[in-house]
Structures are given as C-alpha cells and as structure tokens.
C-alpha positions in Angstrom: -18.1 -8.8 -6.1 -18.9 -5.3 -4.7 -21.7 -3.3 -6.4 -21.2 0.4 -7.2 -20.4 2.4 -4.2 -20.6 6.2 -4.4 -17.3 7.9 -3.1 -15.0 10.7 -4.2 -11.4 11.2 -3.6 -11.2 14.7 -2.1 -7.5 14.9 -1.7 -4.3 12.9 -1.5 -0.9 13.6 0.1 2.5 12.1 0.7 5.1 12.4 3.3 8.6 10.9 2.6 11.6 10.6 4.7 14.4 13.1 4.0 17.1 10.5 3.7 17.6 9.1 0.1 19.3 5.9 0.0 20.9 4.9 -3.3 20.9 1.1 -4.3 24.6 1.1 -4.2 24.5 1.7 -0.5 22.0 -1.0 0.2 23.9 -3.4 -2.1 27.1 -2.9 0.0 25.2 -3.5 3.1 24.1 -6.9 1.6 27.4 -7.7 0.0 25.9 -7.7 -3.5 27.3 -6.0 -6.6 25.6 -2.7 -7.2 24.8 -3.3 -10.9 23.3 -6.8 -10.2 21.3 -5.3 -7.2 19.9 -2.6 -9.4 19.0 -5.0 -12.3 17.2 -7.5 -10.0 15.4 -5.1 -7.9 14.5 -2.4 -10.3 14.9 0.2 -7.5 17.5 3.0 -8.1 16.8 4.7 -4.8 14.5 4.6 -1.8 13.6 6.7 1.4 14.4 5.4 4.8 13.5 7.1 8.0 16.2 8.8 10.1 16.8 11.2 13.0 13.4 12.1 14.7 11.3 10.8 11.8 8.8 7.8 12.6 6.0 6.2 10.7 3.8 8.1 13.1 5.3 11.5 12.2 5.1 10.8 8.6 1.5 9.5 8.6 0.4 12.6 10.5 2.1 14.9 8.2 0.5 13.3 5.2 -2.9 13.6 6.8 -2.6 17.1 7.7 -1.5 18.0 4.1 -4.5 16.1 2.7 -6.8 17.8 5.0 -5.3 21.1 4.0 -5.6 20.2 0.3 -9.3 19.5 0.7 -9.9 22.6 2.7 -11.1 20.7 5.6 -10.0 20.4 9.3 -9.4 17.5 11.5 -12.9 18.3 13.0 -14.4 17.2 9.8 -13.1 13.6 9.9 -15.8 11.1 10.9 -13.6 7.9 10.6 -9.9 7.6 10.5 -8.4 4.3 9.0 -5.0 3.2 9.6 -4.1 1.1 6.6 -0.4 0.2 7.3 1.3 -3.1 6.8 3.9 -2.5 9.4 2.4 -1.4 12.8 3.5 1.1 15.2 2.8 -1.1 18.2 0.5 -3.9 19.1 -1.7 -2.0 21.5 -3.3 0.4 21.2 -4.4 0.2 17.5 -2.3 2.7 15.5 -5.2 4.6 14.5 -5.7 5.9 18.0 -2.0 7.0 17.9 -2.6 8.9 14.6 -5.7 10.4 16.3 -3.7 11.7 19.1 -1.0 13.1 17.0 -3.6 14.9 14.8 -5.8 16.0 17.8 -8.8 14.2 16.5 -10.9 13.2 19.4 -14.4 11.5 19.5 -14.3 10.0 15.9 -14.2 6.4 15.0 -10.7 5.2 14.5 -9.3 1.6 13.7 -7.1 -0.3 11.4 -7.7 -2.5 8.4 -4.7 -4.8 8.0 -4.0 -6.7 4.8 -0.3 -6.3 4.7 0.5 -4.7 1.3 -3.1 -4.5 0.2 -4.3 -2.7 3.6 -5.1 0.5 1.7 -7.4 -1.4 -0.8 -9.2 -2.8 2.1 -9.6 0.6 3.8 -10.7 2.2 0.3 -13.4 -0.4 0.0 -14.5 0.0 3.7 -14.5 3.8 3.4 -16.7 3.7 0.2 -19.1 1.4 2.2 -19.3 3.8 5.0 -19.8 6.8 2.7 -22.2 5.2 0.2 -24.5 4.1 3.1 -24.5 7.4 4.9 -22.6 6.2 7.9 -19.8 8.7 7.4 -19.3 11.8 5.3 -15.4 12.3 5.4 -13.1 9.1 5.9 -9.4 9.7 6.2 -7.0 6.8 5.3 -3.3 6.8 6.4 -0.8 4.4 5.1 2.5 4.9 6.8 5.5 2.5 6.7 8.9 2.3 8.3 9.9 -1.2 7.0 13.5 -0.4 6.8 13.8 -1.1 10.6 12.8 -4.6 10.1 15.1 -5.7 7.3 17.6 -8.4 7.4 20.7 -7.8 5.1 21.2 -11.4 4.9 18.1 -11.4 2.6 19.2 -9.1 -0.1 16.0 -9.6 -2.1 13.7 -7.9 0.4 16.4 -5.5 1.8 17.0 -4.0 -1.7 13.2 -3.6 -2.2 11.7 -2.0 0.9 11.4 1.8 1.3 9.8 4.0 3.8 7.1 6.6 3.4 3.5 7.7 4.1 0.4 8.7 2.1 -3.1 10.0 3.2 -6.2 9.9 1.1 -9.3 11.8 2.2 -12.7 10.5 0.8 -16.1 12.0 0.7 -19.6 11.7 -0.9 -19.5 11.5 -4.9 -20.5 14.8 -6.9 -21.7 12.9 -10.0 -23.4 9.7 -10.9 -21.1 6.7 -11.5 -18.2 8.2 -9.5 -16.8 5.6 -6.9 -15.9 2.0 -6.5 -17.1 0.2 -9.5 -15.8 -3.2 -8.5 -13.7 -4.6 -5.6 -12.5 -8.1 -4.8 -10.2 -9.6 -2.3 -9.1 -13.3 -2.3 -6.6 -15.3 -0.2 -4.5 -18.2 -0.9 -3.1 -19.4 2.4 -0.8 -21.9 0.9 1.5 -18.9 0.6 1.3 -17.8 4.2 4.8 -18.7 4.9 6.3 -17.1 1.8 6.3 -13.5 3.2 6.4 -13.1 7.1 7.7 -11.5 10.2 7.5 -14.6 12.6 8.0 -12.7 15.9 6.1 -9.9 17.9 2.8 -11.8 18.2 1.8 -14.4 20.7 3.2 -17.3 18.7 6.7 -16.0 19.2 7.0 -13.3 22.0 10.6 -12.0 22.5 10.7 -13.3 26.1 10.0 -17.0 25.0 12.9 -19.6 24.8 14.3 -20.0 21.4 13.1 -16.6 20.0 15.8 -14.9 18.0 16.3 -11.4 16.6 15.9 -12.7 13.1 12.3 -13.7 14.1 11.6 -10.1 14.3 12.8 -9.2 10.8 11.3 -9.5 7.3 11.4 -12.9 5.8 10.5 -13.4 2.0 10.8 -16.1 -0.5 10.2 -13.9 -3.6 10.3 -16.8 -6.1 7.7 -18.7 -4.3 5.5 -15.6 -4.1 5.8 -14.9 -7.9 5.0 -18.4 -8.7 1.8 -18.6 -6.7 0.7 -15.1 -7.9 1.5 -16.3 -11.6 -0.9 -19.2 -11.0 -3.9 -17.4 -9.1 -4.0 -13.9 -10.5 -5.3 -14.4 -13.8 -8.4 -16.2 -12.7 -8.8 -13.6 -9.9 -8.6 -10.8 -12.5 -11.4 -12.4 -14.5 -13.5 -12.6 -11.4 -12.8 -8.8 -10.6 -13.8 -7.8 -14.2 -14.1 -10.3 -17.2 -11.3 -9.6 -19.7 -8.7 -8.1 -17.3 -6.3 -11.2 -17.7 -6.1 -10.2 -21.3 -6.5 -6.6 -21.5 -8.0 -3.5 -19.8 -11.6 -3.3 -20.7 -13.0 0.0 -19.4 -9.8 0.9 -17.5 -7.9 4.1 -18.2 -5.0 3.7 -15.9 -3.5 1.1 -13.7 -2.1 1.8 -10.3 -0.4 -1.4 -9.1 1.2 -2.3 -5.7 5.0 -1.8 -6.5 5.9 -5.2 -5.2 8.9 -5.8 -7.2 10.3 -5.5 -10.8 9.5 -9.1 -11.5 5.8 -8.4 -10.1 5.4 -5.5 -12.4 6.8 -7.4 -15.3 4.1 -10.0 -14.9 1.5 -7.4 -16.0 2.9 -7.6 -19.5 1.4 -11.2 -19.6 -2.1 -9.8 -19.2 -1.8 -7.5 -22.3 -1.6 -4.4 -20.1 0.2 -1.7 -22.0 3.3 -0.3 -20.0 2.0 3.2 -21.1 -1.1 2.8 -18.9 0.8 1.5 -15.9 1.9 3.8 -13.1 5.4 3.0 -11.7 7.2 4.4 -8.6 9.3 1.4 -7.8 12.5 2.9 -9.2 12.3 6.0 -6.9 10.5 4.8 -3.8 10.9 1.0 -3.6 8.2 -1.2 -2.2 6.7 1.0 0.5 4.4 -1.8 1.6 0.8 -0.6 2.1 1.7 2.9 1.4 2.9 1.9 -2.3 -0.7 1.9 -3.7 -1.6 5.4 -2.3 1.7 6.8 -2.9 1.6 5.8 -6.4 -2.0 7.1 -6.8 -1.0 10.5 -5.4 1.9 10.8 -7.7 -0.4 10.0 -10.7 -3.0 12.5 -9.6 -0.2 15.2 -9.0 1.5 14.6 -12.4 -2.1 14.7 -14.0 -1.7 11.3 -15.6 -5.1 10.4 -14.1 -7.9 12.8 -13.6 -11.6 13.3 -13.0 -13.9 11.1 -14.8 -11.2 8.4 -15.5 -11.4 4.9 -14.3 -8.4 3.5 -12.5 -7.6 -0.1 -11.6 -5.8 -0.4 -8.1 -4.5 -3.9 -7.9 -1.8 -6.0 -6.4 -0.8 -8.9 -4.0 0.2 -9.1 -0.5 1.4 -11.5 2.2 -1.1 -14.3 2.9 -0.9 -14.6 -0.1 -3.7 -12.1 -0.9 -4.8 -10.9 -4.2 -7.0 -7.7 -4.4 -8.2 -5.1 -6.9 -10.5 -2.1 -6.9 -11.8 -0.4 -9.8 -12.4 3.2 -9.0 -13.9 6.1 -11.1 -12.5 9.3 -10.1 
C-alpha cells in the first residue's frame, strides 16, 4: 500500500483521430448484426487512425496541448513517461521517440508498461519522483493505435478497441493532502493467456517457422477475463481501501478503465452508484492504456470532477493485473 504522495495534476489533454467509426461499420467487418454488436459492446462509435495519423503524432499533440494548458514549455519537463499498451516499436523505447517528436533533449525518458493499466503505473511512479524531490514536472503520454492489430475473426475485441492519446502533466502539490492517497497493483498470472498478442517478441519472431499473421493480432477471451476479475477484484479493492467492495468510502468520483460494457456493469455489484462513475466507452471504445487518462481529461473538462475532490482510478489489464489509485485533486 502506497502512503500519501504529494502531487498535483497541472494539466491534461487529448488528441483523437479524425475518423469516427460507427459500430455498424465494424459489425459489418466482423459479420455481426449491428444491433447485437451495439448491445454486446456498449460502443456506439470509436476513433481509428487514418491517413498520416500515428500513435506518435497523436501522443505528441496531446503532450503539446497539455504543456500549453499549464503554461509550460517542453524545456520544463524533467521526466517523460510513455505509458502505452501498444508500443510504437520494440527499440528504442517509445519515450525516446516522443522526446524526439517534441524536441525534448537531456531529460529522463522511459516507459512503464502494464498494458491497459500503464497510466496507473506511470501516475504512481511520477508521484514518487515528485514527492521525493527527484523531479518537478513529469509528463505522461498514453497513446494507442490498437485498431492496427485487430482480428475481425474475433468480433468481441474488434468491436471494443478505439484509438487515441492523452497526456497528463504533473507537478508539486499546492496544498496539504493533495496527491496520491493510496495505490495498489496486483497480478494474477493465471490470466496471462486470456488477453495477449503472441508475436512480435522473442518468443515468436516473424521470421521463425510457424509464425503466422494472426500471432501479431490481438487475442482475447473476454468471458475468461470477466470470470477471473469477478473473483479477484473485490478482495483487491478491500486491500486498496477497506469498504471499496461494497461502496465508495471517501471517494467523490470513479474514473475506471473502459474495458467493456460487461466490465463496467460489474461495478454495480460493489454498490457504486452509476451517477458517480465516469463513462466514455460509448463514444471512444476501449482505448487501451489511454482510456483512463482520456476519461480523466473529459471529466476534468466537463467539470464533473474538480479541485479538492477525491477520485478513484481503477481497472484491470492483461496479465491479469488489477490496479487502483486514489487521487485527491
């Protein structure tokens, strides 16, 4: 359990692809009736990259906008963290590519990779750096182009995934109690094969015999993920903060990872009122690691959360990883 870490969200920003893809279009690609696809996925539309857009250009744009919103320049960034589930390339680290795109030279840049929960890892890490005085300004970029790795033969995941980027700029707190109040990550590796991309690493290189194109696409057994999460998450929540598996003690707003409609529906079992939960799944889909910061950005932009309030950022990711951060804004 993490003790209080003083940190402040200075600014957030998003960058979304220009192409809006309605569910009917994706359903046709998968050979699924449009109404059934909408009901099962909970996604009306999502963004997919097109033309010259890439996860690199989107992430860099979100970063520039966050810096501008905070009144800072790229030269004010001490640490740049790439917190993305889908990687730009294996080597060099994607953070170095973002740094080159932004003109950031000489700062520390690296990735924290926890698939869909990469942003939570980066948020906790940034808070540690700032709280201990190792950095003043930390820039987190989560940028995803998961649509490029979808397999239409798996409608469940193809109907869910959207593209997009978010950036969050963090700095020292301005008042007592502001920052990370609690953070916890737990891994249940019996779920490691439930959500995966088998190829692209040293276990399945493209030039090796028997490796197929399908090995480089997203593979998910959603029902197995849901079953495992339903078993382990309640106890995880209690370890994050007692009472969270039956209510929202001390929490003003929940910002969850937008895994799926079924995943969001599970929250009703914990006694969490729907009115306190931020939802972006219908218009953005599951944007992998960018889902959490995108949902946080939109909540801040709409004013549904604000200064002094306490937010629970929570979700599960491939692995299976369960994670949560309680943050006072």
